[in-house]
C-alpha positions in Angstrom: -159.9 118.3 8.1 -160.1 116.7 4.8 -158.2 113.4 4.0 -155.6 115.0 2.0 -154.3 116.9 5.2 -154.6 113.8 7.0 -152.5 112.1 4.9 -150.2 115.1 4.6 -150.0 115.0 8.5 -149.3 111.6 8.6 -146.9 111.7 6.5 -144.8 114.5 7.4 -141.9 113.8 9.6 -142.0 115.0 13.0 -139.6 118.1 13.4 -136.2 117.3 14.6 -135.3 118.1 18.2 -131.7 119.0 18.5 -131.5 119.0 22.0 -132.4 115.5 23.1 -129.4 114.1 20.5 -127.4 117.3 22.3 -128.6 115.6 25.7 -127.5 111.9 24.8 -124.2 112.9 23.8 -123.7 114.6 26.8 -125.2 111.4 28.7 -122.6 109.4 27.1 -119.6 112.0 27.2 -120.4 112.0 31.3 -120.6 107.9 31.4 -117.3 107.6 29.4 -115.6 110.1 31.6 -117.2 108.6 34.9 -115.8 105.3 33.5 -112.1 107.3 32.3 -112.3 108.1 36.1 -112.8 104.8 37.4 -109.7 103.3 35.9 -107.8 106.2 36.5 -108.8 106.0 40.6 -108.1 102.2 39.9 -104.9 102.8 38.6 -103.8 105.4 41.1 -104.8 102.8 44.1 -102.7 100.2 42.0 -99.6 102.7 42.0 -100.3 103.8 45.7 -100.2 100.1 46.7 -96.7 99.5 44.8 -95.1 103.1 46.0 -95.9 101.6 49.7 -94.3 97.7 48.7 -91.4 99.9 47.3 -91.1 101.7 50.6 -91.6 98.8 52.9 -89.0 96.9 50.7 -86.5 99.8 50.9 -87.1 100.1 54.6 -86.3 96.6 55.1 -82.8 96.7 52.9 -81.9 99.8 55.1 -82.4 98.2 58.0 -80.6 95.2 56.6 -77.7 96.8 55.8 -77.6 99.0 59.3 -77.3 95.2 60.8 -74.8 94.4 58.4 -72.6 97.3 59.5 -73.3 97.2 62.6 -72.2 93.3 62.9 -69.1 93.9 61.1 -67.9 96.8 63.5 -68.6 94.0 66.3 -66.7 91.1 64.3 -63.7 94.0 63.4 -63.6 94.9 67.3 -63.7 91.4 68.3 -61.0 90.5 65.8 -59.0 93.2 67.3 -59.6 92.4 71.0 -59.3 88.7 70.3 -57.2 88.2 67.3 -54.0 87.3 68.8 -55.6 84.2 70.9 -54.8 81.6 68.8 -51.4 82.7 68.5 -51.2 83.1 72.4 -52.8 79.7 72.8 -49.9 78.2 70.7 -47.3 80.1 72.8 -48.5 78.9 76.0 -47.1 75.5 75.8 -43.6 76.9 74.7 -43.9 79.1 78.0 -44.9 76.1 80.3 -41.9 74.1 78.4 -39.2 77.1 79.1 -40.6 76.6 83.1 -40.0 73.3 83.4 -36.6 73.5 82.1 -35.6 76.3 85.2 -37.1 74.1 87.4 -35.0 71.3 85.9 -31.7 73.4 86.2 -32.2 73.5 89.6 -32.9 69.4 90.0 -30.0 68.2 87.9 -26.5 69.2 86.8 -26.6 67.2 83.4 -26.3 69.4 80.8 -27.4 66.8 77.8 -30.4 66.5 79.4 -30.7 70.6 79.6 -29.7 71.0 76.0 -32.2 68.4 75.0 -35.1 70.1 76.7 -34.1 74.0 75.3 -34.5 71.8 71.7 -37.7 70.5 72.2 -38.9 74.0 73.5 -37.0 75.3 70.5 -39.2 72.8 68.2 -42.4 73.9 69.9 -41.8 77.4 69.2 -41.0 77.2 65.4 -44.2 74.9 65.2 -46.4 77.5 67.3 -44.9 80.5 64.5 -44.9 78.5 61.8 -49.1 77.5 62.5 -49.1 81.2 62.4 -47.8 81.9 59.2 -44.4 82.6 60.5 -41.4 81.6 58.1 -37.8 81.6 59.1 -35.1 83.3 56.8 -31.6 81.8 57.7 -30.2 82.6 53.8 -27.0 81.1 54.6 -25.5 80.4 51.0 -27.8 81.9 49.2 -27.3 84.6 47.2 -27.6 88.3 49.1 -31.3 89.9 48.4 -31.6 93.5 50.0 -35.2 93.0 50.7 -35.1 90.1 53.1 -31.8 90.7 54.2 -29.9 93.1 56.2 -25.8 93.1 55.5 -23.8 93.6 58.6 -20.4 93.3 57.0 -18.7 91.8 54.3 -15.8 89.6 54.2 -13.4 88.2 51.3 -13.8 84.4 50.6 -12.0 82.5 47.8 -14.4 79.6 48.4 -18.3 81.7 47.7 -19.0 83.8 45.1 -19.3 87.8 45.5 -22.4 88.5 46.8 -23.5 85.3 48.5 -24.3 85.2 52.4 -21.6 83.6 54.5 -23.5 83.4 57.5 -26.2 84.5 59.4 -25.7 86.6 62.6 -29.6 86.8 63.2 -32.7 85.1 61.3 -35.2 86.9 59.7 -38.9 86.3 59.7 -41.8 86.8 57.1 -45.3 86.9 58.1 -47.8 85.4 55.3 -45.2 86.6 53.0 -44.9 90.0 54.6 -41.0 90.8 55.9 -41.5 91.2 59.5 -37.6 91.3 60.3 -34.7 90.8 57.8 -31.7 88.3 58.3 -28.6 89.6 59.7 -26.3 88.3 57.4 -22.3 88.3 56.5 -22.2 88.7 52.7 -18.9 87.3 50.6 -16.8 89.8 48.6 -13.9 89.0 46.1 -10.5 88.5 48.1 -8.3 91.0 47.0 -4.9 90.0 45.5 
């Protein structure tokens, strides 16, 4: 080989091997895919953890709601069963007072003492009813109200305006603004001439 051939062999670039670049690109693609797959796995694990936490939260909320419902059912049952307990407790002293009054009837003939005892017993009953939210309706002198009064009869009256309650035959009662029993009343009407 002569020198010219040597120079040309040295200056000639090596032939390009296309498989080397393609293999390198494939390796890079595989590495990127592996990296992407690792990222997706991490996201999947994170999502699984979030789903498990959400499921746990939902199960706890359902259990709490179930407990609240059961507690409410027990409270309603107890309210139905023992709802009158306070009211009855207020009436028992009235019953005791009435029994003492009956015993006093046998021991005394003093009508005034018996009357006083009955008045005290009546006051105790009124107080017990009032504590339970019961209001007495005695509309004598008021304008007749058909929502709270029941007219038993009408009487001519020159002293009262027509439609006014002249007297109350039987008191009415309201429980917490709800009518329990209307007052039975006598209502004034105009005098015929």
